[in-house]
N, CA, C, O and the ligand as a Tripos MOL2 file, in Angstrom:
@<TRIPOS>MOLECULE
protein
  253   251    64     0     0
PROTEIN
NO_CHARGES

@<TRIPOS>ATOM
      1 N         113.8800   97.7820  111.7950 N.3       1 MET1
      2 CA        114.2120   96.3910  112.0920 C.3       1 MET1
      3 C         113.4320   95.4700  111.1620 C.2       1 MET1
      4 O         112.2060   95.5530  111.0910 O.2       1 MET1
      5 N         114.1050   94.6300  110.4790 N.am      2 GLN2
      6 CA        113.4390   93.7150  109.5710 C.3       2 GLN2
      7 C         114.0190   92.3240  109.7400 C.2       2 GLN2
      8 O         115.2080   92.1300  109.9940 O.2       2 GLN2
      9 N         113.1330   91.3870  109.5880 N.am      3 THR3
     10 CA        113.6130   90.0220  109.5940 C.3       3 THR3
     11 C         114.0580   89.6540  108.1880 C.2       3 THR3
     12 O         113.5640   90.2180  107.2120 O.2       3 THR3
     13 N         114.9540   88.7460  108.0810 N.am      4 ALA4
     14 CA        115.5560   88.4520  106.7940 C.3       4 ALA4
     15 C         114.8290   87.3430  106.0470 C.2       4 ALA4
     16 O         115.2200   86.9740  104.9400 O.2       4 ALA4
     17 N         113.7610   86.8090  106.6580 N.am      5 GLY5
     18 CA        113.0720   85.7030  106.0080 C.3       5 GLY5
     19 C         112.4090   86.1290  104.7220 C.2       5 GLY5
     20 O         111.8030   87.1990  104.6700 O.2       5 GLY5
     21 N         112.5040   85.3380  103.7020 N.am      6 MET6
     22 CA        111.9460   85.6990  102.4140 C.3       6 MET6
     23 C         110.4160   85.6810  102.4400 C.2       6 MET6
     24 O         109.7700   86.5420  101.8430 O.2       6 MET6
     25 N         109.8570   84.7210  103.1170 N.am      7 ALA7
     26 CA        108.4050   84.5610  103.1200 C.3       7 ALA7
     27 C         107.7730   85.1920  104.3520 C.2       7 ALA7
     28 O         106.6620   84.8420  104.7500 O.2       7 ALA7
     29 N         108.4910   86.1130  104.9360 N.am      8 GLN8
     30 CA        107.9660   86.7390  106.1340 C.3       8 GLN8
     31 C         107.3010   88.0590  105.8110 C.2       8 GLN8
     32 O         107.7080   88.7680  104.8910 O.2       8 GLN8
     33 N         106.2880   88.3740  106.5670 N.am      9 ASN9
     34 CA        105.7090   89.6990  106.4610 C.3       9 ASN9
     35 C         106.5130   90.6670  107.3090 C.2       9 ASN9
     36 O         107.0970   90.2910  108.3250 O.2       9 ASN9
     37 N         106.5320   91.9090  106.8800 N.am     10 THR10
     38 CA        107.2690   92.9270  107.6060 C.3      10 THR10
     39 C         106.3000   93.9380  108.1870 C.2      10 THR10
     40 O         105.4780   94.5090  107.4710 O.2      10 THR10
     41 N         106.3990   94.1510  109.4730 N.am     11 VAL11
     42 CA        105.5590   95.1560  110.1080 C.3      11 VAL11
     43 C         106.0890   96.5360  109.7450 C.2      11 VAL11
     44 O         107.2280   96.8850  110.0540 O.2      11 VAL11
     45 N         105.2420   97.3080  109.0870 N.am     12 VAL12
     46 CA        105.6410   98.6320  108.6400 C.3      12 VAL12
     47 C         105.4790   99.6380  109.7700 C.2      12 VAL12
     48 O         106.3790  100.4310  110.0490 O.2      12 VAL12
     49 N         104.3330   99.5940  110.4060 N.am     13 SER13
     50 CA        104.0900  100.5300  111.5000 C.3      13 SER13
     51 C         102.9540  100.0460  112.3790 C.2      13 SER13
     52 O         102.1480   99.2030  111.9850 O.2      13 SER13
     53 N         102.9130  100.5940  113.5640 N.am     14 ARG14
     54 CA        101.8300  100.3000  114.5000 C.3      14 ARG14
     55 C         101.2580  101.6010  114.9890 C.2      14 ARG14
     56 O         101.9840  102.5660  115.2280 O.2      14 ARG14
     57 N          99.9520  101.6240  115.1370 N.am     15 HIS15
     58 CA         99.3060  102.8160  115.6700 C.3      15 HIS15
     59 C          98.3150  102.4060  116.7350 C.2      15 HIS15
     60 O          97.5140  101.4910  116.5460 O.2      15 HIS15
     61 N          98.3830  103.0870  117.8400 N.am     16 LEU16
     62 CA         97.4150  102.8460  118.8940 C.3      16 LEU16
     63 C          96.2050  103.7330  118.6460 C.2      16 LEU16
     64 O          96.3280  104.9550  118.5560 O.2      16 LEU16
     65 N          95.0510  103.1200  118.5370 N.am     17 THR17
     66 CA         93.8250  103.8850  118.3420 C.3      17 THR17
     67 C          92.8640  103.5820  119.4720 C.2      17 THR17
     68 O          93.1320  102.7380  120.3270 O.2      17 THR17
     69 N          91.7470  104.2760  119.4630 N.am     18 SER18
     70 CA         90.7600  104.0660  120.5180 C.3      18 SER18
     71 C          90.1420  102.6760  120.4230 C.2      18 SER18
     72 O          89.6460  102.1390  121.4130 O.2      18 SER18
     73 N          90.1740  102.1090  119.2450 N.am     19 ASP19
     74 CA         89.5640  100.8000  119.0490 C.3      19 ASP19
     75 C          90.5310   99.6510  119.2970 C.2      19 ASP19
     76 O          90.1350   98.5410  119.6530 O.2      19 ASP19
     77 N          91.7730   99.9420  119.1030 N.am     20 GLY20
     78 CA         92.7500   98.8750  119.2560 C.3      20 GLY20
     79 C          94.0570   99.2730  118.6080 C.2      20 GLY20
     80 O          94.3200  100.4490  118.3580 O.2      20 GLY20
     81 N          94.8570   98.2810  118.3450 N.am     21 VAL21
     82 CA         96.1430   98.5500  117.7210 C.3      21 VAL21
     83 C          96.0450   98.2440  116.2350 C.2      21 VAL21
     84 O          95.6910   97.1360  115.8310 O.2      21 VAL21
     85 N          96.3610   99.2360  115.4430 N.am     22 VAL22
     86 CA         96.3690   99.0510  113.9950 C.3      22 VAL22
     87 C          97.7940   98.7290  113.5640 C.2      22 VAL22
     88 O          98.7330   99.4710  113.8560 O.2      22 VAL22
     89 N          97.9320   97.6330  112.8790 N.am     23 VAL23
     90 CA         99.2560   97.2070  112.4260 C.3      23 VAL23
     91 C          99.2650   97.1180  110.9080 C.2      23 VAL23
     92 O          98.4620   96.4090  110.3010 O.2      23 VAL23
     93 N         100.1800   97.8430  110.3220 N.am     24 TRP24
     94 CA        100.3700   97.7710  108.8720 C.3      24 TRP24
     95 C         101.4950   96.7990  108.5800 C.2      24 TRP24
     96 O         102.5940   96.9010  109.1230 O.2      24 TRP24
     97 N         101.1940   95.8710  107.7220 N.am     25 THR25
     98 CA        102.1690   94.8410  107.4090 C.3      25 THR25
     99 C         102.4060   94.7840  105.9080 C.2      25 THR25
    100 O         101.4630   94.8110  105.1170 O.2      25 THR25
    101 N         103.6510   94.7070  105.5340 N.am     26 ARG26
    102 CA        103.9450   94.5250  104.1200 C.3      26 ARG26
    103 C         104.2170   93.0530  103.8730 C.2      26 ARG26
    104 O         105.0820   92.4330  104.4920 O.2      26 ARG26
    105 N         103.4510   92.5290  102.9530 N.am     27 CYS27
    106 CA        103.5880   91.1210  102.6300 C.3      27 CYS27
    107 C         104.9270   90.8580  101.9470 C.2      27 CYS27
    108 O         105.6130   91.7810  101.5070 O.2      27 CYS27
    109 N         105.2740   89.6000  101.8730 N.am     28 ALA28
    110 CA        106.5150   89.2160  101.2020 C.3      28 ALA28
    111 C         106.5220   89.6450   99.7410 C.2      28 ALA28
    112 O         107.5850   89.8550   99.1580 O.2      28 ALA28
    113 N         105.3360   89.7760   99.1490 N.am     29 CYS29
    114 CA        105.2470   90.1760   97.7410 C.3      29 CYS29
    115 C         105.0980   91.6830   97.5960 C.2      29 CYS29
    116 O         105.0210   92.1890   96.4770 O.2      29 CYS29
    117 N         105.0550   92.3950   98.6920 N.am     30 GLY30
    118 CA        105.0270   93.8450   98.6170 C.3      30 GLY30
    119 C         103.6690   94.4630   98.8930 C.2      30 GLY30
    120 O         103.5410   95.6870   98.9400 O.2      30 GLY30
    121 N         102.6840   93.6560   99.0710 N.am     31 ARG31
    122 CA        101.3330   94.1550   99.2810 C.3      31 ARG31
    123 C         101.1650   94.6180  100.7260 C.2      31 ARG31
    124 O         101.6900   94.0110  101.6590 O.2      31 ARG31
    125 N         100.4200   95.7090  100.8800 N.am     32 LEU32
    126 CA        100.1750   96.2190  102.2180 C.3      32 LEU32
    127 C          98.9090   95.6250  102.8060 C.2      32 LEU32
    128 O          97.9110   95.4360  102.1100 O.2      32 LEU32
    129 N          98.9640   95.3430  104.0590 N.am     33 ARG33
    130 CA         97.8090   94.8020  104.7630 C.3      33 ARG33
    131 C          97.6350   95.5530  106.0640 C.2      33 ARG33
    132 O          98.6200   95.9650  106.6760 O.2      33 ARG33
    133 N          96.4130   95.7350  106.4920 N.am     34 MET34
    134 CA         96.1410   96.3960  107.7520 C.3      34 MET34
    135 C          95.4020   95.4610  108.6750 C.2      34 MET34
    136 O          94.4140   94.8350  108.2880 O.2      34 MET34
    137 N          95.8760   95.3710  109.8730 N.am     35 ASP35
    138 CA         95.1900   94.5790  110.8870 C.3      35 ASP35
    139 C          94.7990   95.4680  112.0450 C.2      35 ASP35
    140 O          95.5800   96.3070  112.4930 O.2      35 ASP35
    141 N          93.5960   95.2800  112.5190 N.am     36 LEU36
    142 CA         93.1560   95.9610  113.7320 C.3      36 LEU36
    143 C          92.9790   94.9220  114.8220 C.2      36 LEU36
    144 O          92.1560   94.0130  114.7170 O.2      36 LEU36
    145 N          93.7590   95.0770  115.8520 N.am     37 ILE37
    146 CA         93.7000   94.1450  116.9720 C.3      37 ILE37
    147 C          92.9710   94.8320  118.1090 C.2      37 ILE37
    148 O          93.5200   95.7290  118.7500 O.2      37 ILE37
    149 N          91.7450   94.4220  118.3640 N.am     38 PRO38
    150 CA         90.9130   95.1120  119.3540 C.3      38 PRO38
    151 C          91.4870   94.9870  120.7570 C.2      38 PRO38
    152 O          92.0410   93.9550  121.1350 O.2      38 PRO38
    153 N          91.3390   96.0720  121.5200 N.am     39 HIS39
    154 CA         91.7490   96.0400  122.9200 C.3      39 HIS39
    155 C          90.9510   95.0000  123.6940 C.2      39 HIS39
    156 O          91.4500   94.3540  124.6150 O.2      39 HIS39
    157 N          89.7000   94.8640  123.2860 N.am     40 GLU40
    158 CA         88.7850   94.0010  124.0150 C.3      40 GLU40
    159 C          89.1250   92.5310  123.8160 C.2      40 GLU40
    160 O          88.5930   91.6650  124.5100 O.2      40 GLU40
    161 N          89.9960   92.2570  122.8850 N.am     41 GLY41
    162 CA         90.2720   90.8710  122.5430 C.3      41 GLY41
    163 C          89.3480   90.4410  121.4210 C.2      41 GLY41
    164 O          88.6750   91.2730  120.8130 O.2      41 GLY41
    165 N          89.3140   89.1790  121.1520 N.am     42 GLY42
    166 CA         88.4690   88.7040  120.0700 C.3      42 GLY42
    167 C          89.1930   88.7560  118.7440 C.2      42 GLY42
    168 O          90.4010   88.9900  118.6860 O.2      42 GLY42
    169 N          88.4510   88.5390  117.6930 N.am     43 ALA43
    170 CA         89.0480   88.4190  116.3790 C.3      43 ALA43
    171 C          89.5700   89.7570  115.8950 C.2      43 ALA43
    172 O          88.9200   90.7890  116.0640 O.2      43 ALA43
    173 N          90.7320   89.7310  115.2990 N.am     44 SER44
    174 CA         91.2620   90.9360  114.6980 C.3      44 SER44
    175 C          90.6390   91.1260  113.3250 C.2      44 SER44
    176 O          90.2260   90.1750  112.6630 O.2      44 SER44
    177 N          90.5870   92.3870  112.9230 N.am     45 LEU45
    178 CA         90.0410   92.7110  111.6110 C.3      45 LEU45
    179 C          91.1910   92.9030  110.6380 C.2      45 LEU45
    180 O          92.1760   93.5730  110.9470 O.2      45 LEU45
    181 N          91.0590   92.3190  109.4830 N.am     46 THR46
    182 CA         92.1140   92.4180  108.4870 C.3      46 THR46
    183 C          91.5740   93.0460  107.2140 C.2      46 THR46
    184 O          90.5120   92.6740  106.7170 O.2      46 THR46
    185 N          92.3190   93.9960  106.7050 N.am     47 ALA47
    186 CA         91.9540   94.6200  105.4370 C.3      47 ALA47
    187 C          93.0770   94.4080  104.4380 C.2      47 ALA47
    188 O          94.2470   94.6480  104.7340 O.2      47 ALA47
    189 N          92.7050   93.9620  103.2650 N.am     48 GLY48
    190 CA         93.6810   93.7960  102.2120 C.3      48 GLY48
    191 C          94.5950   92.6020  102.3750 C.2      48 GLY48
    192 O          95.8020   92.7090  102.1560 O.2      48 GLY48
    193 N          94.0340   91.4590  102.7600 N.am     49 PRO49
    194 CA         94.8750   90.2700  102.8630 C.3      49 PRO49
    195 C          95.3930   89.8720  101.4900 C.2      49 PRO49
    196 O          94.6830   89.9850  100.4900 O.2      49 PRO49
    197 N          96.6020   89.4170  101.4530 N.am     50 CYS50
    198 CA         97.2210   89.0890  100.1820 C.3      50 CYS50
    199 C          96.6350   87.8060   99.6030 C.2      50 CYS50
    200 O          96.6150   86.7750  100.2750 O.2      50 CYS50
    201 N          96.1630   87.8640   98.3720 N.am     51 PRO51
    202 CA         95.5940   86.6780   97.7410 C.3      51 PRO51
    203 C          96.6650   85.6710   97.3340 C.2      51 PRO51
    204 O          96.3840   84.4940   97.1070 O.2      51 PRO51
    205 N          97.8810   86.1560   97.2480 N.am     52 HIS52
    206 CA         98.9660   85.2930   96.7660 C.3      52 HIS52
    207 C          99.5850   84.5110   97.9150 C.2      52 HIS52
    208 O          99.8370   83.3100   97.8230 O.2      52 HIS52
    209 N          99.8140   85.2250   98.9780 N.am     53 CYS53
    210 CA        100.5590   84.6440  100.0880 C.3      53 CYS53
    211 C          99.6410   84.4590  101.2960 C.2      53 CYS53
    212 O         100.0860   84.5080  102.4420 O.2      53 CYS53
    213 N          98.3760   84.2480  101.0240 N.am     54 ALA54
    214 CA         97.4080   84.1960  102.1050 C.3      54 ALA54
    215 C          97.7850   83.1670  103.1600 C.2      54 ALA54
    216 O          97.8810   81.9680  102.8950 O.2      54 ALA54
    217 N          97.9910   83.6760  104.3510 N.am     55 SER55
    218 CA         98.1730   82.7910  105.4770 C.3      55 SER55
    219 C          97.2300   83.2710  106.5580 C.2      55 SER55
    220 O          97.6240   83.5690  107.6860 O.2      55 SER55
    221 N          95.9840   83.3340  106.1710 N.am     56 ALA56
    222 CA         94.9800   83.9240  107.0410 C.3      56 ALA56
    223 C          94.8310   83.1100  108.3150 C.2      56 ALA56
    224 O          95.0100   81.8920  108.3160 O.2      56 ALA56
    225 N          94.5030   83.7920  109.3840 N.am     57 PRO57
    226 CA         94.2160   83.0950  110.6220 C.3      57 PRO57
    227 C          93.0630   82.1120  110.4070 C.2      57 PRO57
    228 O          92.2210   82.3110  109.5310 O.2      57 PRO57
    229 N          93.0380   81.0820  111.1930 N.am     58 ALA58
    230 CA         92.0320   80.0500  111.0060 C.3      58 ALA58
    231 C          90.6310   80.6280  111.1550 C.2      58 ALA58
    232 O          89.7030   80.2400  110.4450 O.2      58 ALA58
    233 N          90.4970   81.5570  112.0880 N.am     59 ARG59
    234 CA         89.1760   82.0970  112.3340 C.3      59 ARG59
    235 C          89.2110   83.6000  112.1830 C.2      59 ARG59
    236 O          89.8340   84.3020  112.9800 O.2      59 ARG59
    237 N          88.5440   84.0860  111.1620 N.am     60 THR60
    238 CA         88.3960   85.5180  111.0010 C.3      60 THR60
    239 C          86.9170   85.8390  110.9900 C.2      60 THR60
    240 O          86.0840   84.9870  110.6810 O.2      60 THR60
    241 N          86.6060   87.0540  111.3230 N.am     61 ALA61
    242 CA         85.2070   87.4690  111.3460 C.3      61 ALA61
    243 C          84.6980   87.6160  109.9270 C.2      61 ALA61
    244 O          85.0780   88.5400  109.2070 O.2      61 ALA61
    245 N          83.8600   86.7230  109.5470 N.am     62 GLN62
    246 CA         83.2800   86.8090  108.2150 C.3      62 GLN62
    247 C          81.7750   86.8030  108.3300 C.2      62 GLN62
    248 O          81.2050   86.1020  109.1660 O.2      62 GLN62
    249 N          81.1510   87.5690  107.5060 N.am     63 SER63
    250 CA         79.7050   87.6860  107.5680 C.3      63 SER63
    251 C          79.0430   86.4730  106.9530 C.2      63 SER63
    252 O          77.8150   86.3930  106.9150 O.2      63 SER63
    253 ZN        101.8220   88.4230   99.3020 Zn       64 ZN64
@<TRIPOS>BOND
     1     1     2 1
     2     2     3 1
     3     3     4 2
     4     3     5 am
     5     5     6 1
     6     6     7 1
     7     7     8 2
     8     7     9 am
     9     9    10 1
    10    10    11 1
    11    11    12 2
    12    11    13 am
    13    13    14 1
    14    14    15 1
    15    15    16 2
    16    15    17 am
    17    17    18 1
    18    18    19 1
    19    19    20 2
    20    19    21 am
    21    21    22 1
    22    22    23 1
    23    23    24 2
    24    23    25 am
    25    25    26 1
    26    26    27 1
    27    27    28 2
    28    27    29 am
    29    29    30 1
    30    30    31 1
    31    31    32 2
    32    31    33 am
    33    33    34 1
    34    34    35 1
    35    35    36 2
    36    35    37 am
    37    37    38 1
    38    38    39 1
    39    39    40 2
    40    39    41 am
    41    41    42 1
    42    42    43 1
    43    43    44 2
    44    43    45 am
    45    45    46 1
    46    46    47 1
    47    47    48 2
    48    47    49 am
    49    49    50 1
    50    50    51 1
    51    51    52 2
    52    51    53 am
    53    53    54 1
    54    54    55 1
    55    55    56 2
    56    55    57 am
    57    57    58 1
    58    58    59 1
    59    59    60 2
    60    59    61 am
    61    61    62 1
    62    62    63 1
    63    63    64 2
    64    63    65 am
    65    65    66 1
    66    66    67 1
    67    67    68 2
    68    67    69 am
    69    69    70 1
    70    70    71 1
    71    71    72 2
    72    71    73 am
    73    73    74 1
    74    74    75 1
    75    75    76 2
    76    75    77 am
    77    77    78 1
    78    78    79 1
    79    79    80 2
    80    79    81 am
    81    81    82 1
    82    82    83 1
    83    83    84 2
    84    83    85 am
    85    85    86 1
    86    86    87 1
    87    87    88 2
    88    87    89 am
    89    89    90 1
    90    90    91 1
    91    91    92 2
    92    91    93 am
    93    93    94 1
    94    94    95 1
    95    95    96 2
    96    95    97 am
    97    97    98 1
    98    98    99 1
    99    99   100 2
   100    99   101 am
   101   101   102 1
   102   102   103 1
   103   103   104 2
   104   103   105 am
   105   105   106 1
   106   106   107 1
   107   107   108 2
   108   107   109 am
   109   109   110 1
   110   110   111 1
   111   111   112 2
   112   111   113 am
   113   113   114 1
   114   114   115 1
   115   115   116 2
   116   115   117 am
   117   117   118 1
   118   118   119 1
   119   119   120 2
   120   119   121 am
   121   121   122 1
   122   122   123 1
   123   123   124 2
   124   123   125 am
   125   125   126 1
   126   126   127 1
   127   127   128 2
   128   127   129 am
   129   129   130 1
   130   130   131 1
   131   131   132 2
   132   131   133 am
   133   133   134 1
   134   134   135 1
   135   135   136 2
   136   135   137 am
   137   137   138 1
   138   138   139 1
   139   139   140 2
   140   139   141 am
   141   141   142 1
   142   142   143 1
   143   143   144 2
   144   143   145 am
   145   145   146 1
   146   146   147 1
   147   147   148 2
   148   147   149 am
   149   149   150 1
   150   150   151 1
   151   151   152 2
   152   151   153 am
   153   153   154 1
   154   154   155 1
   155   155   156 2
   156   155   157 am
   157   157   158 1
   158   158   159 1
   159   159   160 2
   160   159   161 am
   161   161   162 1
   162   162   163 1
   163   163   164 2
   164   163   165 am
   165   165   166 1
   166   166   167 1
   167   167   168 2
   168   167   169 am
   169   169   170 1
   170   170   171 1
   171   171   172 2
   172   171   173 am
   173   173   174 1
   174   174   175 1
   175   175   176 2
   176   175   177 am
   177   177   178 1
   178   178   179 1
   179   179   180 2
   180   179   181 am
   181   181   182 1
   182   182   183 1
   183   183   184 2
   184   183   185 am
   185   185   186 1
   186   186   187 1
   187   187   188 2
   188   187   189 am
   189   189   190 1
   190   190   191 1
   191   191   192 2
   192   191   193 am
   193   193   194 1
   194   194   195 1
   195   195   196 2
   196   195   197 am
   197   197   198 1
   198   198   199 1
   199   199   200 2
   200   199   201 am
   201   201   202 1
   202   202   203 1
   203   203   204 2
   204   203   205 am
   205   205   206 1
   206   206   207 1
   207   207   208 2
   208   207   209 am
   209   209   210 1
   210   210   211 1
   211   211   212 2
   212   211   213 am
   213   213   214 1
   214   214   215 1
   215   215   216 2
   216   215   217 am
   217   217   218 1
   218   218   219 1
   219   219   220 2
   220   219   221 am
   221   221   222 1
   222   222   223 1
   223   223   224 2
   224   223   225 am
   225   225   226 1
   226   226   227 1
   227   227   228 2
   228   227   229 am
   229   229   230 1
   230   230   231 1
   231   231   232 2
   232   231   233 am
   233   233   234 1
   234   234   235 1
   235   235   236 2
   236   235   237 am
   237   237   238 1
   238   238   239 1
   239   239   240 2
   240   239   241 am
   241   241   242 1
   242   242   243 1
   243   243   244 2
   244   243   245 am
   245   245   246 1
   246   246   247 1
   247   247   248 2
   248   247   249 am
   249   249   250 1
   250   250   251 1
   251   251   252 2
@<TRIPOS>SUBSTRUCTURE
     1 MET1         2 RESIDUE 1 A MET
     2 GLN2         6 RESIDUE 1 A GLN
     3 THR3        10 RESIDUE 1 A THR
     4 ALA4        14 RESIDUE 1 A ALA
     5 GLY5        18 RESIDUE 1 A GLY
     6 MET6        22 RESIDUE 1 A MET
     7 ALA7        26 RESIDUE 1 A ALA
     8 GLN8        30 RESIDUE 1 A GLN
     9 ASN9        34 RESIDUE 1 A ASN
    10 THR10       38 RESIDUE 1 A THR
    11 VAL11       42 RESIDUE 1 A VAL
    12 VAL12       46 RESIDUE 1 A VAL
    13 SER13       50 RESIDUE 1 A SER
    14 ARG14       54 RESIDUE 1 A ARG
    15 HIS15       58 RESIDUE 1 A HIS
    16 LEU16       62 RESIDUE 1 A LEU
    17 THR17       66 RESIDUE 1 A THR
    18 SER18       70 RESIDUE 1 A SER
    19 ASP19       74 RESIDUE 1 A ASP
    20 GLY20       78 RESIDUE 1 A GLY
    21 VAL21       82 RESIDUE 1 A VAL
    22 VAL22       86 RESIDUE 1 A VAL
    23 VAL23       90 RESIDUE 1 A VAL
    24 TRP24       94 RESIDUE 1 A TRP
    25 THR25       98 RESIDUE 1 A THR
    26 ARG26      102 RESIDUE 1 A ARG
    27 CYS27      106 RESIDUE 1 A CYS
    28 ALA28      110 RESIDUE 1 A ALA
    29 CYS29      114 RESIDUE 1 A CYS
    30 GLY30      118 RESIDUE 1 A GLY
    31 ARG31      122 RESIDUE 1 A ARG
    32 LEU32      126 RESIDUE 1 A LEU
    33 ARG33      130 RESIDUE 1 A ARG
    34 MET34      134 RESIDUE 1 A MET
    35 ASP35      138 RESIDUE 1 A ASP
    36 LEU36      142 RESIDUE 1 A LEU
    37 ILE37      146 RESIDUE 1 A ILE
    38 PRO38      150 RESIDUE 1 A PRO
    39 HIS39      154 RESIDUE 1 A HIS
    40 GLU40      158 RESIDUE 1 A GLU
    41 GLY41      162 RESIDUE 1 A GLY
    42 GLY42      166 RESIDUE 1 A GLY
    43 ALA43      170 RESIDUE 1 A ALA
    44 SER44      174 RESIDUE 1 A SER
    45 LEU45      178 RESIDUE 1 A LEU
    46 THR46      182 RESIDUE 1 A THR
    47 ALA47      186 RESIDUE 1 A ALA
    48 GLY48      190 RESIDUE 1 A GLY
    49 PRO49      194 RESIDUE 1 A PRO
    50 CYS50      198 RESIDUE 1 A CYS
    51 PRO51      202 RESIDUE 1 A PRO
    52 HIS52      206 RESIDUE 1 A HIS
    53 CYS53      210 RESIDUE 1 A CYS
    54 ALA54      214 RESIDUE 1 A ALA
    55 SER55      218 RESIDUE 1 A SER
    56 ALA56      222 RESIDUE 1 A ALA
    57 PRO57      226 RESIDUE 1 A PRO
    58 ALA58      230 RESIDUE 1 A ALA
    59 ARG59      234 RESIDUE 1 A ARG
    60 THR60      238 RESIDUE 1 A THR
    61 ALA61      242 RESIDUE 1 A ALA
    62 GLN62      246 RESIDUE 1 A GLN
    63 SER63      250 RESIDUE 1 A SER
    64 ZN64       253 GROUP 0 **** ****
């Protein structure tokens, strides 16, 4: 299932892990991104955010 929007990210897959839900997303430009959404709530962890199409959440965990 894919949405037809050009500037939309496409969810490639979801995996349930002990830490939370891992979601792989393909950016509109083709780049893969991984998000970990903790079961406990709180900020999700993002790996490989797209530098081109960055639409990062307002608040991410940054050191
Ligand atoms: Zn992109």
